[in-house]
N, C-alpha and C positions, 0 to 999 in steps of 0.2 A: 856708530851707536851714540845716541844722545846721552848727556850726563845725567846722573840720578837727579830727582826733583830738587833736592836740597843742596846740590853741588853747584858752585859758581860756574857759569858759562865762561868761555874764554874772554880774555881782555886783550885787545890789540893796542900795543904801544903806538903812540903817534904824537907828533908835535901838536899841542892843543891850539885851538883857535883862540883869539883874544878873549872871547867869552869864557872859554874853558879855563883860560889862565886866571880869570878872576873868580870863577866858580870853583868849588872844591873838586879836586881830582881824587877819587876814592880807589884805593887798591886794598881790597879787604883781605884780611888774613883768615877770617872765618866764613861761614856760609850763611849766617843769618844775623846781620848786624843788630837787628832790633832785639835779639835775645842775648847776644854776646857783647853788647855795647857798641858804641859808634865805630864804624870802620876806620882803620888807620888811614891817614890821609897824607898826601904830599901835594904841593902846588908847584907845577912845572910851568915856567914862564919862558916863551920864546923870545929871542932878542927884539922882535918888533913890538912886543907888548910890554906895557908898563906893569910892574909888579903890583899885586893886590895887597891892601893892608892886611896884616896878619889877623886882626880882629874879625874882619869881614869873612875870611876863610874859616875861622873857628866857628863863627856864628852859622855859616852855611852848613858846616858839618853837623851842627847840633840839630838843625831843623830838617835836614835831609841826609841822614847818615847811612845811605844805602849804597851798595857796591855799584860802581860805574864801569861800563864795558864799552868797547868799540867793535864795530862789525863793518866789513866792507861789503857794500851792496851795489852792484852794477857800476863799480868804479867810484862810488861815493862812500864816505865814512859816516856811519850811523851810530849815534849814541843811545845807550839804553841802561836802565838800572834794574837790579833784581833784589828781592828781599823775601824772606819767609820760606815756608815749606807747605806742600799740600797740593790741592787742585789748582791748576793755573788760571790766572786772571791777567789779561793784558790791558793796560790803561793807555788810551790814546787822547792826547790833549787837543785843545782848540787853537784857533788862529792867534798867532802872536805869542802863544804860550809855549810850554815845553814840559818834559816829564816832571820837573820839580813843582809844577802847579798842583800835582796830586799829593802835596805834602801832608795833608790831613787824611787822605784816603788810604795811603799805603799802610800806616800803622794800624788802622782799623781792620784792614783785610788780613794783615799778618797776625794780628791778635786772634782772629777767628780761624786761623789755620789754612791760609791760602798761600800759594807761591805767586808772588806778584812780579810782573814785568811792566816797566813803564818806559815807553820809547819816545825819542825825539823824532818826529816826522822829518823827512828830508826838507830842508829849508828853515828849520826851526831849532831853537835850543843850541846844543853843542854838535848837532849833525851838520854836515856840509850844506852850503848854500850856493848851489851852482848857477844861480841866476846870471852871474857875470860871464858865464861861459856859453850863453845862448840857450840854456836849458829852459824848456817850456813846461811850466808846472801844470799838471792835470790831476784831478782827483783819482783818476785811474792809476796813476803812479803811486799814490799813497795806498790805494787798495792793494796793489801788487807788493808793495813794501811790507804791509802787515801780513799778507798771506805767506810771503817768502820767509818772513821772520818766524812765523808759527811753524813752518816746515823745518826750518833750520834749528830751532831751539826748543820748541814745545812738544810737538809730536804726540799729543794726546788731546782729548776734547777740551777746548779752551772757551772761557767766557770773555767776550770783548766788552770793554767799558769805555765810552767816549763822551766827549763834551763838544758841542758846536760842530766844527768841521771834523773833529775826531769822531763824533757820532755818525756823521755822514760817511766817513771813511769806514767805520765798522759795518754800516749797512751794505756798502759796496763790497766789502770783504766777505760778508756773510752770503751775499748774492752769488759771489764767484767761488765760494769755498768748496763746494762739491766737485766742481770741475777740476779744481786744483788738488783735491784730495786732502783738504784741511778740515778736520772735524771741529765745528763750532757748536758749543753746548748751548749758548744763549747770548743775548745782548742786553746791556744796561746802557740806556741812551739818555743823556742829559741835554735838554734844550738843543735839539737836533737842527743843524743848519740845512737849508734847502738846496744849497749849491756852494761852489767854491767862492763865489762872490754874489752880491745882491742881484745881479742881472739875471740870475737863474730863476728867480721867483717873480716872473714878469706879471702875474695876475694879481699880485698884492697891490692894493690901491696906493700904499705908501711908496712902493717901488715905482709904480707908474708915474706918480707925481715927481719922483726924483730922477727918472731916466735921463732927462736933459742934463741934469747935474752930473750924473754918472758918465755920460758921454763926454762932457767937458773935462772931467777929471781924467778919464782915459786918454784924451788927447794931450792934456798937459803933462801927464806922466811919461809920455813918449818923448818929451823934450828933456834931455839930460840935466841941464841946469835947473829947470823948474822942478823936476822930480827929486833932485838932491835937496833942494830947499824945502819942498813939502815933506820929504822924509825926515829931514833934520827936525822940523817942527813937530811932526807926528811922534817921533821917538824920544823927545825930550822927557826927562823924568817928571817935570811938572805936568806935561800933557798926559803922560801915561797915568799919573795919579788922578788927574781930572776925569779921564775916560773911565778908569776903573771905578771911581766914585759914582759914576752914572750907571754902571752895569752891576754893581754890588749894592744890595740893600743894607747889608750889615757893614757899616763903615769901619768898624773896629778891625775888620780883616783886611782892609786896604792898608797894609803896613809897609814898612821900608823893604822887607824881604821880598814881598810880592812885586813892588816896583822894580827892584833890582833884577829879579829873575826874568822880567819882561824886557827891561832895558838892555842888559849886558849883551845878549846875542845880537842886538842891532848894531854892535860895533864890528861884527865879523865881516870879513871880505865877502862880497856877494850879497850882503843883506839887503842893500837898496834894490838891486836888480831882481832879487827874489820877491821882495815886496811888490814891485811894479808888475812882475809876471803874474802873481797870484790875483792882484786886483783887476788886471786888464785881460786875463786869460779866459779861456772857455769855461763856463760855469759847471759843465759836466753833467752826468746823469742825475735825475731827480730821485731822492730817496723814496718819496711816496709812490712814484711810478714803479720802482722796483718791487715794493711791497705789494702794490695792486696786482702786479703781474705774477705774484706767487713765487718770486725768486728768493724771498727771505722767509724760510719756513721753520725758524727756530723760535723758542720762547723769547719774548721781549718785555723788558720793564722800561717804560718811559717815565722819566722824572722831569717835570717842567716848572721852572720858576715863573711865577705869574707877573713879575715885574721886569721882565726881559725886554729891553728896547731893541735888541738886535734880531732875535728870532721870537717875536711876540706870539703868545699862545693863541691869539685871535687871528693870526695869519693863516694862509692856506695850508702850510705844512703842519702847524700846531693843531689846527682844527681837524685835519684828516687823521692824524695820529690819536687825537683825543677820542675820536669816534671809533677807532679800530677795535677796541675790546668788544664792541657790539657785534663784530663780524668774526672775531677769533678768540677762542677761550684761552689761548696761551699768551695773550697780550694783556698787560696791565698798564694803565695810565694813571699817574698820580700828580695832581697839582700841588706844588709847594708854595704855600702862601708867603708873601713878602720876601721873595727870593728873586735874585736877578739872573743874569746869563750864565753864571758859573756856580751852580748850586753846591758842588763838592767843596768849594773853598769859601763860598759865601755863607752857607748854613750847613756845614758838614753833618751836624747832629740830625737834621731832618733827612738828609740823604742816607746816612747809615741806618736810620730807623726803618727805612723802606728797603734799602738794597741788601742788607745783611740777612734778614729773614727770607727774602726772595731767593738769594743765592743758596741758602740752606735748603730750601724746598727744591730748588733746581737740582741739587746734588743728592737729594733723598732717594 
């Protein structure tokens, strides 16, 4: 029998990854940290990891004070957070990010009376990164992870909220939900990715022009010494900040906490191989095709930042979903002006102004 909606789900003790050792490890004594104060915390550091500065852990607890849990899925450890009480909402992050990227979304949902789950997809955040064990990443694996998670912990109609590949994962999950017996109430999708990597959107003129470069990068990434060098440059704090500055319009939100939550998991064992597997792997099913085929028949709210260089609104995926409300009364598409690839963290005020009333109507 699943736990009551406001009761903490189980937490699996484990030796934390290097990223987990540097990020706060929450063991909550209450059921709703946002109402009862920040969860009590302890930082456990394995012998192989250097200890984190105390201030860093204290600051992390301040901006993401939600209960952290571990769950074993197909032999892999999955990290997730819970907060609040009420109707369930599952948050699914984008590429390179993790559950903590929803730092501004969780408190807004909790304040409106929702039970929030925020998961680290396999390969990201504090979840395992099995790329070094020959694991081949596919979007279908993330789909199954989300569906299995809902069956394990939610067991009632759930709203899935995603960004980038998180949105893609939510669409795949909704398409397979009925077959698995998972009741999905609706989807909130922010700047939806068209595939696990850019090769999946082959009709976009920008992708066509870049295909030779993508092929070269794929080849170089298969050379261990080269891939290690490229990965080290890509994951440096300076490069992360530079990339984030390009995909965020609101530069004030590209802060040290954001850089750290992206950087720290890259120190984990298997992070390099996971990175390579995702960039060079099969792009997976197209989200627009699944919707066209009628496999996603739940209400959808699309929120799309118009300054997104990664999944531009004028690309084939953005254009299809922008026109979808003309075909379906249960689909809403909202353009967010002067917003980049991660609207929930770039301009959370605009996201909440659209998402919260939509959720209220969905549950009316």
